Structure formats: structure tokens, C-alpha cells
N, C-alpha and C positions, 0 to 999 in steps of 0.2 A: 389487534395484533396483525390481522390480515391487511388492514389499511397501511400499517407501518411497513410491512414487507413490500407491498406493491409500490408505495411511494419511494422507498429507498432503492428498489430495483430500477425504477424509472430514472431516478436522479443519477444513479451509477452509470447506466447506459448513456444517458444524455451527456454526462461529462466526458465519457470515453469518445463520444461523437465530436465534442468540442476539441478534444485532444487531437483527433485525426485531422480536423480542419486546421489546427495550428501547425501540424507537421506539413500538410500540403502547402500552407501559406509560406512557411520557411523554405520548403523545397522549391516553390515557384520563385521566391526572391533569390535563392541561391543560384538557380538556373539562369535567371536574368542577369545577375551580377557577375557571373563567371562563365568560362567557356565549357564548363562541365555539362550544362543543360540538365535534362532529366536523369542523366547517369549519376549525378551527385546524390540525388534523393535515393535512387536504387542502391547505391553503394553504402550510404549511411544506414539504410534499413537492413542490409545484409550484415554489416558489422555489428549493429545494435542487437539484431536477432541472434547472432552467433554468441555474443557475450551473455545475453539473457538466457538463452537456451542452456548454456553450460551451467549457469547458476540454478536454473529450473530443475535440472536433473540431480544436482549434487548439493543444493542448498540445505536440504534437511539434515544431512550428515554434518555439514559444516556448522550449521546453527546449533545443533545439539552438542557438538564438540566444543564450540565456543562458550556455550552456556553451562558446560560441565554437568550435563544431564546424564544420569545413569539409568539404564533400563531396569524395570522392575516387573514382577509377575505376581500371580495369585499367592504364591508362598511368601514372598517378601513384603508385599503391600496389598493384602487382600481387600482392605477397605476401599482404596482408590480404584483398584482393578474392577471390583464389583460395581462401582458407580459407572465407570466408563463402559463396561460390558452392557449393563442394563439400559443406559441411554442410547447406546449404539444400536441395540436391538429395537428399541422404540423408534429410532430414526430411520431404521432400515439400512444401516450402514455397516460395512465390515468393521470389526473392532480394531481401533488404532492401537499401536504399541504405546505402552505407558512408560513415562520417564519421570524421575524425581530429581529436582535440583536442591541440593542440601544448603539452603539459604533461608534465614529467618524472615525475609521480606515476603509477604504474600503476593503471588502473581502466577501467571500461567500463559502458555501459548500453544498453538497447534502449527504443525508444519507437515510437509509432504506434498508431492506433485499431484496426487489424486487420492480418493478415498481408500484405494487398495494399498497405498504406500504411506498412510498418514501416521502421525505420532502426536501424542499430547503430553506436554511436560508441565508439571506443576511444582511449585516450591514446597519445601518442608513447612515453611511458615503458613502457606495457604491451607494445608491440611490441618495444622494445629489451631489456627485462629478462626476458621469458619465452621459453622455447624453443617450437618449433612445437606439440608435444603439449599444452603448458600453454595456449598461445594458442587452440588448437582447443577445449580444455575451457571456456575463458571464452566463446568465441563460441557454443558449443553451449548453454551456460547461458542466454545472452541470446536465442538462437533459441527455447529452451524457454519463456521469458516470452512471446514472440510467439505461439507455438503454443497456449499455455495461455490466451491472451486476458487476461493479467494487467492490461493497461491498462483493460480493461472492468471487471474485478473492482475495481480501484482506484477507478474512476469510481462504481461502485455503492456501495462503502463510503463514498465521499465524500458521496454523496447522503444516505445514512442518517445519517452523522455530522453533516452540515449541518442535517438535519431536527431532530435531537436538540438541537443548539445553538440553533436558532431557537426551538423550542418552550420550551426552558428559559429563554431570555432573555425571551420574551414572558410566561411565567409569573411570573418574578421581578418584571418591570415591573408586572404586574397586581396582585401582592401589595403592591408598594411604593406604588402609587398608590391602593390601597384599592378596586380594581374587581373583586376576587375575589367570586364569588357566595356568598352566605350562605344556608344551607339549614336554619337553625334555625327556632324559632317554629312557625308554622302548617304548614310543610312537614316539619319534623323531628320533630314530636310531643313537644315539651317538652324536659325536661332530657336525656333519652336521645338525642333528635335532635341537641341541641347538642353533646353529647359525641362523637357520631359525626362531626358536622361538623368538630369540632376535630381529631379523629384523621386524617380524610381531608386536611385542610388541612396538617397536619404532614407527611403522606406526600408531598403535592404539593410542599411546600417542600424536603424532602429530595431528591426526584427532580430538582427544578429545579437544585439545587446540585451534586449528585453525578453526574447523567446525562452531562453533557459529559465528565467525567473517565472514566467507564465507556466512553463512545463512543470516546475517544482510545485507551484501553487495548485495546479490541477491534480497532480499526483497525490498531494496531501489531502485535497478535497475528496478524491475517490476513496482514499484510505479511511477517512472519517465516515463516509457514507456506508462503507462495508462494515464498520463497527456498529453503526445503528442497525443495519440489516441483521448482523449476527445476534445483537441483543434481542431483536424481535423474534427471530427464528428460534433462539434459545429459550425464550419465554414460551413460545408456542410448543416446544418439545416437552418442557417440564409442566406446562399448564399452571405455572406458579411464578409470575413476574416478580413478586416481592423477594423471592429467593435470590435472584440475580441482583436486584436493587440493593438488598442488604449486603451482599458480597462486595459490590462496587463501593458502597459506603465504607465498609471496613478496610478494603484495600487502599482507598484514597486517604483514609484517616490514619493509616499506619505510617510511622516515621522511620521504619527500618529501610536502609538503602540496599537495593539489589546489586551486589558487588559484581556479578557476571554480566550485567547489562551494558550495552554501549550503543553508539549512534547507528551501527549497522543492524542491530537486532531490536531496537526500541519499538518499531512499528508492529512487531509480531505479538507483543504481549497484550493481554486484555486491558491493562492500564499502563500508560507510559511510565516505565520504571525510572526515567530521567525527569519525570514530573512535567507539568505543563509549562509552556514558555510565557504564559501570561495572557492578558486580554488584548483588545485592540487589534492592531495590525499583526502583532506577534502570533495571535491565535491562528492566523492563516497558515502558519508553518507547523502547526501541531499535527502529529500523526493520528491523534485521537480526538474525538469531540469532547466538549466540556463534560466533566463527570456529573455535575449537577443536572445538566440537560438530559443525560442518559438515564439518570435515576428518575427524573420527572416523567419521562416518557414511559418508563417501565411501570411506575406507580399509577399512571393514567390508564393502563391497559385493563 
């Protein structure tokens, strides 16, 4: 379990580092291809940060409302609240608010900008179809997301992805309207300068087109690594990996469709409620790692 935690932490931070390098590369190309210079990168970072910061502060309320989750307490749902309280004490975390989604499909998610403002929402189907050990495994997984500040990681990657998209869009527009800076002639030193100008412009065009795709792939990869990390942390908290493995097997094998799920919220759930997109290249765009691999890792602990 400790090995899994260490490996997934390292891979998460490594991919964030690659993300930062991608942003810098796009910023360099943008500055070279336009008259904005470094100011374009700074402006894109500010705009992306402002948009992500707003979602960071209010996303929990928005997501809970979109998911039609209702708050519950010890009197209305003593079984669920007892599990959340017990595992929160074991994890050394403030007790998150408990929510229930009245839907027969088994699933759950955690939200909140920090452990002090966290919430865990589970569906009615999850409570009815899982035994106590399996439900504890799911709750422990969601508490791991809270403890690992995965909401903050998602916000950070959203800022980076938004910056890449903005810079790429601005670059394409500048090329389209003919406002890209030309560095031939007197600045480029004749034919050699013109060739260098053309090469850098081609690099800029390629980055403008491909960078948003790379940003999406890295964002999805980070999301998958955080799921593996939450699985390992959740197993460490309960000291019983088969509980979470059994829960994942039941959730994946259930054919009920979660009616409140959509593309905006799919990444939050313990299992993608819209199901996997398939193998091969399509798997690169999954928000969650393959369920069979998650179960295999848990059973190997």
C-alpha cells in the first residue's frame, strides 16, 4: 500500500511538471508569433486562474445541486453518518457533511475545497447494494480524495489547461488575421532569417493546434493517477483492500444508469457513471483508470 501511494504521488507530480513545461512552450511560441510577448502568457494565466478560482470556491454547491444531493444527518441516515464519522476520526479529518442522492445506481463522490469544507455524497443504490465493509471502502476512498486535496489538484490542472487553450486560440486567431509578427528581412538576415522565421511559424501553428489536445490528455492522466492514489489511501485507512475491490466490482457490474450524472461531473465519481470510452486510444480520454486494473492492484495489496 505504501509503495502504491509513493508511486502514484510521484507520477502525479511528474505529470504536473510536464503540464507546466507545455504551458511554457505554448507561451514561448505565442510570444514569438505575436506582438504580445510574455504579456500574453501572463494574461492567459490570470484569466484561467480567475475562472478556476471561482469554480474552486463554489464548485461544491454547484455540483451537489446539479446532482440533486440532499443533506442528511444522524437522525435521517444513522448508518451512513456513523461510517463517515468513524473513518474520519481514524483518518484524523474533520467529519465531512453527508449527502444522499436518491438514485438506484451505486456511486459516490467527494467535493469541497479543503477538509474543513468537504462533503461526501452517496447514492441510495450504493447503500442498498453494498455491505458494510464495501461501503466503508468507498467512503474511505472519498475521504482519501479530501485528505489528498484532489479538488485543489483539479483546480490547478484546470488553470494550466485553460491557459493552454486560451494561448492556442489567440495564436490561431493571430495567424488567421495576419497579425503574426514577421522576422525576416532586416531582422532575420536575408534568406537564412526567412527560413528560420518559417520554421518557427510552423512550430507555432503545430503547437496552437495540438497543445489543447495534449493538455486534455495530461489532465485526464492526472485524474487517473489521483484515482489510483485514493484507492491505495482508502485501503490503508480501512486496512482491508478487498472491501473497496468488492465495491468497485459491484459498482462496475451494475447496469442502472445514474440519471443525474453528466460530462461536467463524471470525473468526481468513484466510478465513471457514463462508463468507460473503451480501450486503445479512447482510453487516453478516460477520467478513471480501467476498473479491472484498480481491482487487481487492490487485491495484490
